[in-house]
C-alpha positions in Angstrom: 0.0 0.0 0.0 1.1 3.5 -0.8 1.8 5.0 2.7 0.4 8.4 1.6 -3.0 6.7 1.8 -2.7 5.5 5.4 -6.0 7.1 6.5 -9.2 6.5 4.5 -12.4 8.4 5.1 -15.7 6.8 4.0 -18.5 9.3 3.5 -21.8 7.6 4.1 -22.1 4.6 6.4 -25.1 2.9 4.9 -25.4 -0.4 3.1 -22.3 0.2 1.0 -20.2 2.6 3.0 -20.1 0.7 6.3 -19.2 -2.7 4.8 -16.5 -1.0 2.8 -15.2 0.8 5.8 -15.1 -2.4 7.9 -13.3 -4.4 5.3 -10.7 -1.7 4.8 -10.2 -1.5 8.5 -9.9 -5.3 8.8 -6.9 -5.0 6.4 -5.1 -2.7 8.8 -6.1 0.6 7.3 -7.1 3.4 9.7 -10.7 4.3 8.6 -12.8 7.2 9.7 -16.5 6.9 8.7 -18.7 9.9 8.3 -22.5 10.0 8.5 -25.1 12.6 9.3 -27.1 9.9 11.2 -26.1 10.4 14.9 -27.7 7.1 15.9 -25.7 5.2 13.3 -22.5 6.9 14.3 -23.1 6.1 18.0 -23.9 2.4 17.3 -20.8 2.0 15.1 -18.6 3.5 17.8 -20.1 1.0 20.2 -19.0 -1.8 17.9 -22.4 -2.5 16.3 -23.6 -2.3 12.8 -26.9 -0.4 12.5 -28.4 -2.8 10.0 -28.3 -6.5 9.4 -25.8 -8.1 7.1 -24.1 -11.5 7.7 -20.6 -11.1 9.2 -20.8 -7.3 9.2 -21.5 -6.9 12.9 -18.6 -9.1 14.0 -16.2 -7.2 11.6 -17.4 -3.8 12.9 -17.0 -4.9 16.5 -13.5 -6.2 15.9 -12.2 -3.2 13.9 -13.6 -0.7 16.4 -12.1 -2.6 19.3 -8.7 -2.6 17.5 -9.0 1.2 17.0 -9.0 0.8 13.2 -12.5 2.1 12.7 -14.4 5.0 14.2 -17.4 7.1 13.1 -17.9 10.8 13.2 -20.5 13.3 12.1 -18.2 15.7 10.3 -15.4 14.9 7.8 -11.8 15.0 9.1 -8.6 15.3 7.1 -7.6 12.0 5.5 -5.5 10.7 2.6 -8.3 9.2 0.6 -12.1 9.7 0.6 -14.6 7.2 -0.5 -18.0 8.7 -1.1 -20.9 6.2 -0.8 -24.1 8.3 -0.4 -27.5 7.7 -1.9 -28.5 8.8 -5.4 -32.3 8.5 -5.5 -34.8 9.7 -8.0 -36.8 12.9 -7.9 -40.6 12.8 -8.2 -40.3 13.1 -12.0 -37.7 10.2 -12.2 -34.7 12.4 -12.7 -31.4 11.7 -10.8 -31.2 13.4 -7.4 -27.5 14.3 -7.0 -28.0 16.4 -3.9 -26.4 13.9 -1.6 -23.3 13.7 -3.8 -23.1 17.5 -3.9 -23.5 17.7 -0.2 -20.7 15.1 0.3 -18.4 17.2 -1.9 -19.2 20.4 0.0 -18.6 18.6 3.3 -15.1 17.3 2.5 -13.9 20.4 0.6 -12.6 22.2 3.8 -10.4 19.2 4.8 -8.8 18.4 1.4 -5.1 18.8 0.8 -2.8 18.4 -2.2 -2.3 14.7 -3.0 -5.6 13.5 -1.7 -7.6 10.8 -3.5 -11.4 11.0 -3.9 -13.3 7.9 -5.0 -17.0 8.1 -5.8 -18.9 4.8 -5.4 -22.4 6.1 -5.5 -24.3 4.9 -8.5 -24.4 8.0 -10.7 -25.4 9.3 -14.1 -22.6 9.7 -16.6 -20.7 12.9 -15.9 -21.3 13.0 -12.1 -17.6 12.7 -11.2 -16.9 15.6 -13.4 -19.7 17.5 -11.7 -18.2 16.7 -8.3 -14.8 17.9 -9.5 -16.4 21.2 -10.5 -18.2 21.5 -7.1 -14.9 21.0 -5.3 -13.0 23.3 -7.5 -15.5 26.1 -6.8 -15.2 25.4 -3.0 -11.4 25.1 -3.0 -9.9 27.5 -5.6 -6.5 27.1 -3.9 -6.3 23.5 -5.2 -6.1 22.2 -8.8 -8.8 19.6 -9.7 -8.7 17.4 -12.8 -10.1 18.9 -15.9 -10.1 17.9 -19.6 -8.0 14.7 -18.8 -5.0 16.7 -17.8 -2.8 15.0 -15.1 -1.9 18.4 -13.7 -4.0 18.2 -10.6 -3.6 18.5 -6.9 -6.5 16.1 -6.2 -6.9 12.6 -7.7 -10.5 11.6 -8.5 -11.9 8.3 -9.7 -15.2 6.5 -10.0 -15.5 2.9 -8.7 -19.1 1.5 -8.7 -20.0 -1.0 -6.0 -21.1 -4.5 -7.1 -22.4 -6.1 -3.9 -25.8 -7.5 -3.0 -27.4 -7.7 0.5 -26.8 -11.1 2.1 -23.4 -11.5 0.5 -21.8 -8.1 0.9 -18.8 -9.1 2.9 -18.0 -11.9 0.5 -18.6 -10.0 -2.7 -16.7 -6.9 -1.6 -13.6 -9.1 -1.6 -14.3 -11.5 -4.4 -16.0 -9.5 -7.1 -14.1 -7.7 -9.9 -14.0 -3.9 -9.7 -14.1 -1.3 -12.4 -12.0 1.8 -11.7 -12.2 4.9 -13.8 -10.2 7.9 -13.0 -10.5 11.4 -14.4 -6.7 11.1 -14.9 -4.5 8.1 -15.4 -2.8 8.9 -12.1 -6.2 8.7 -10.3 -7.0 5.4 -11.9 -3.6 4.0 -10.7 -4.0 5.4 -7.2 -7.6 4.1 -6.8 -6.7 0.7 -8.1 -3.9 0.5 -5.5 -6.3 1.4 -2.8 -8.9 -1.3 -3.8 -6.0 -3.8 -4.2 -5.7 -3.8 -0.4 -8.8 -6.0 0.0 -10.1 -7.0 -3.5 -9.2 -10.4 -4.7 -11.1 -10.1 -7.9 -9.8 -8.4 -11.0 -9.4 -4.6 -10.8 -10.1 -3.4 -14.3 -9.0 0.2 -15.3 -10.9 2.5 -17.6 -12.0 6.2 -17.7 -14.5 7.8 -15.4 -17.4 8.2 -17.8 -17.1 4.6 -19.0 -17.1 3.3 -15.4 -20.2 5.3 -14.7 -22.0 3.9 -17.7 -20.8 0.3 -16.9 -22.6 0.5 -13.6 -25.9 1.7 -15.1 -25.6 -0.9 -17.9 -25.2 -3.8 -15.5 -28.4 -2.8 -13.6 -30.4 -1.9 -16.8 -29.5 -5.4 -18.2 -30.8 -7.1 -15.1 -34.0 -4.9 -15.2 -34.8 -5.8 -18.8 -34.4 -9.5 -18.1 -36.5 -9.4 -14.9 -39.1 -7.5 -16.8 -39.4 -10.3 -19.3 -39.9 -12.8 -16.5 -42.5 -10.6 -14.8 -44.4 -9.9 -18.0 -44.3 -13.7 -18.8 -45.7 -14.4 -15.4 -48.7 -12.1 -16.0 -49.3 -13.6 -19.4 -49.2 -17.1 -18.0 -51.6 -16.1 -15.2 -54.1 -14.9 -17.8 -53.8 -18.2 -19.6 -54.1 -20.3 -16.4 -50.5 -21.7 -16.9 -47.9 -22.2 -14.2 -45.2 -19.6 -15.1 -42.5 -21.2 -13.0 -43.0 -24.5 -14.8 -42.9 -22.8 -18.2 -39.6 -21.1 -17.2 -38.1 -24.3 -15.8 -38.9 -26.2 -18.9 -37.8 -23.4 -21.3 -34.5 -23.1 -19.4 -33.7 -26.7 -20.6 -32.9 -25.1 -23.9 -29.1 -24.7 -24.1 -29.3 -21.0 -25.0 -32.2 -19.9 -22.7 -31.8 -18.7 -19.2 -35.0 -16.9 -18.1 -34.9 -15.3 -14.6 -37.5 -15.9 -11.9 -40.5 -13.5 -11.7 -41.5 -11.8 -8.5 -43.8 -9.1 -7.2 -41.8 -6.3 -8.8 -38.2 -5.0 -8.6 -36.7 -3.4 -5.5 -33.4 -2.3 -4.0 -31.2 0.7 -4.4 -29.9 -0.2 -7.8 -32.1 -2.0 -10.3 -35.3 -0.2 -9.5 -33.6 3.2 -9.9 -30.5 3.2 -12.1 -32.1 2.4 -15.5 -34.0 5.7 -15.1 -30.6 7.5 -15.1 -30.0 6.2 -18.6 -33.6 6.9 -19.8 -33.3 10.4 -18.4 -30.1 11.1 -20.3 -30.9 9.2 -23.5 -34.6 9.9 -23.9 -36.1 8.3 -27.0 -33.0 6.3 -27.8 -33.7 4.0 -24.8 -37.3 2.7 -25.4 -36.5 -0.9 -24.3 -35.1 0.2 -20.9 -38.0 2.6 -20.3 -40.5 -0.2 -21.1 -38.8 -2.6 -18.8 -38.9 -0.2 -16.0 -42.6 0.4 -16.6 -43.3 -3.3 -16.7 -41.6 -3.9 -13.4 -43.2 -0.8 -11.8 -46.6 -2.2 -12.8 -46.1 -5.6 -11.3 -47.0 -4.6 -7.7 -50.4 -3.3 -8.9 -51.0 -6.7 -10.6 -50.3 -8.5 -7.4 -52.6 -6.2 -5.4 -55.4 -6.9 -7.8 -54.8 -10.6 -7.5 -54.9 -10.4 -3.7 -58.1 -8.2 -3.7 -59.8 -10.7 -6.0 -58.9 -13.6 -3.7 -59.9 -11.9 -0.5 -63.5 -11.5 0.7 -64.6 -8.4 2.6 -63.3 -8.5 6.1 -60.8 -11.2 5.5 -57.5 -11.1 7.4 -54.6 -10.9 5.0 -51.1 -12.0 6.0 -48.4 -10.5 3.9 -45.2 -12.5 4.2 -42.1 -10.4 3.7 -41.4 -6.7 3.3 -37.8 -6.6 2.2 -36.9 -6.3 -1.4 -34.8 -9.5 -1.3 -34.8 -12.8 0.6 -33.1 -13.1 3.9 -32.2 -9.4 4.4 -33.8 -6.4 6.2 -33.4 -4.1 3.3 -36.7 -2.3 2.5 -35.4 0.1 0.0 -37.7 0.4 -3.1 -39.3 -2.8 -2.0 -42.3 -3.8 -4.1 -43.7 -5.7 -1.1 -43.9 -2.3 0.7 -45.8 -0.9 -2.2 -48.2 -3.8 -2.2 -49.0 -3.7 1.5 -49.5 0.1 1.4 -52.0 -0.4 -1.4 -53.8 -3.2 0.5 -54.2 -1.0 3.5 -55.9 1.6 1.4 -58.2 -0.8 -0.5 -59.0 -3.7 1.9 -61.4 -3.2 4.8 -60.1 -6.1 6.9 -56.9 -6.6 9.0 -53.6 -6.7 7.2 -50.9 -8.7 9.1 -47.3 -8.1 8.2 -44.5 -10.6 8.7 -40.9 -9.6 8.3 -38.6 -11.7 10.4 -35.6 -9.5 9.8 -36.9 -6.3 11.3 -38.1 -5.5 14.9 -40.5 -2.6 14.0 -42.0 -0.9 11.0 -40.3 2.2 9.8 -42.3 5.3 10.8 -42.3 6.5 7.1 -44.8 3.8 6.2 -48.5 4.7 6.1 -50.2 1.5 7.2 -53.3 2.4 9.3 -54.9 -1.1 9.5 -51.7 -3.2 9.5 -49.4 -4.5 12.2 -46.1 -6.4 12.3 -46.6 -9.7 14.0 -44.9 -13.1 14.3 -45.1 -15.5 11.4 -46.9 -18.3 13.4 -49.6 -15.9 14.6 -50.1 -14.4 11.2 -50.3 -17.7 9.4 -52.7 -19.3 11.9 -55.1 -16.4 11.9 -55.0 -15.4 8.3 -57.8 -16.1 5.8 -55.5 -15.1 2.9 -51.7 -15.7 2.7 -49.7 -13.5 0.3 -46.1 -14.6 -0.1 -44.2 -11.5 -1.2 -40.6 -12.5 -0.3 -39.0 -15.9 -0.2 -37.3 -15.7 3.2 -36.0 -18.9 4.5 -38.5 -18.9 7.4 -41.4 -19.1 5.0 -40.1 -22.3 3.5 -40.8 -24.0 6.8 -44.6 -23.4 6.7 -46.4 -26.7 6.6 -48.0 -27.5 3.2 -51.2 -28.5 5.0 -51.5 -25.0 6.5 -51.1 -23.4 3.1 -53.6 -25.7 1.5 -56.1 -24.7 4.1 -55.9 -21.0 3.2 -56.6 -18.9 0.2 -53.1 -18.0 -1.0 -51.1 -16.2 -3.6 -47.4 -16.9 -4.2 -45.4 -14.3 -6.0 -42.1 -16.2 -5.7 -43.0 -19.7 -6.8 -42.0 -21.0 -3.3 -45.3 -22.9 -2.6 -46.4 -23.8 -6.1 -45.9 -27.5 -5.5 -48.7 -27.6 -2.9 -50.5 -24.3 -3.0 -54.3 -24.2 -3.7 -53.4 -21.9 -6.5 -51.5 -24.7 -8.3 -53.5 -26.0 -11.2 -52.7 -29.6 -10.3 -54.6 -29.3 -7.0 -57.7 -27.6 -8.5 
């Protein structure tokens, strides 16, 4: 490791920033994490992760106890800065870069010549250049990269994250990483920093290409999921088991259809394709259509549940996270479904999410409550499987057969009353 990068500051200690900070600290680097959430900062300094991810809590505890990781509310001087803040959508589906802008403003006062800045936040093409301009305006005493010139006091690179909840600590180390600098020197420096903990390939490119690569990866996934989701709706209208169709079609040597679900969630796939559509407009009709198909799927599921339930029925919605075996509720289609059910259904809506202790206050769920799985399943008239958490695989087939049920994940199709073979 280049000794000039002995201290690394990670800006944003959420689902990407905290695992990255912990892994770096576990490799002997002094890491200072920064977040505006005082509760998260306090929990990290007590040696606890503020969200669930396998192996993360133990790594945070160990690195805090060793004095390699600490969290603060305001940026401090460091040798390298990794920015991992949210990049959500505005109401009209345009990229919201306010968090990236704020991160740049926050670190500007503590920058010094020779520092390295790496942006990990998923961003529209040109965001790193925008960040460089923001910093240049805040620190006119420093030279920032412009027009590809290496004559710069500050090195800046883009390196998109490629990890998924449930496997973050493994994928941080094993997955290949794309590193795109605004200058060749920045690409080299950022590659060296990631080389501390990445065992996968570190592939160099330029910043704009790296930004587009990240968006492309998620748009590709979105388009393929949209095909599966649309196919599931077509099969439903034809009274055919979509999962059986997909399983049999995938026996073809050049066919690999993904599994359908209640929609698409998470911080990447449900958001990032809109960045491309926003920039490309009419030249990206396929990506726009895929987004629209996946955005419509929760409404389709709600209509199916409402058709199945009688007035006053107790509906148990199993799963709120966007992905199995995590507590990640970001952009979750299950949340959209339960919110719609609470508006439309006059009976009790019971929510089961084994990975959270309480509902986030931002949710508007007037006639719903979070309860234990056994209580919900026993008392429900209708079972709606929205997430294929491991706990739901243990529900007895006889119990499912005794209820009205809808399965958006294909987990119960072998014995559900919705299966054609049992009709």
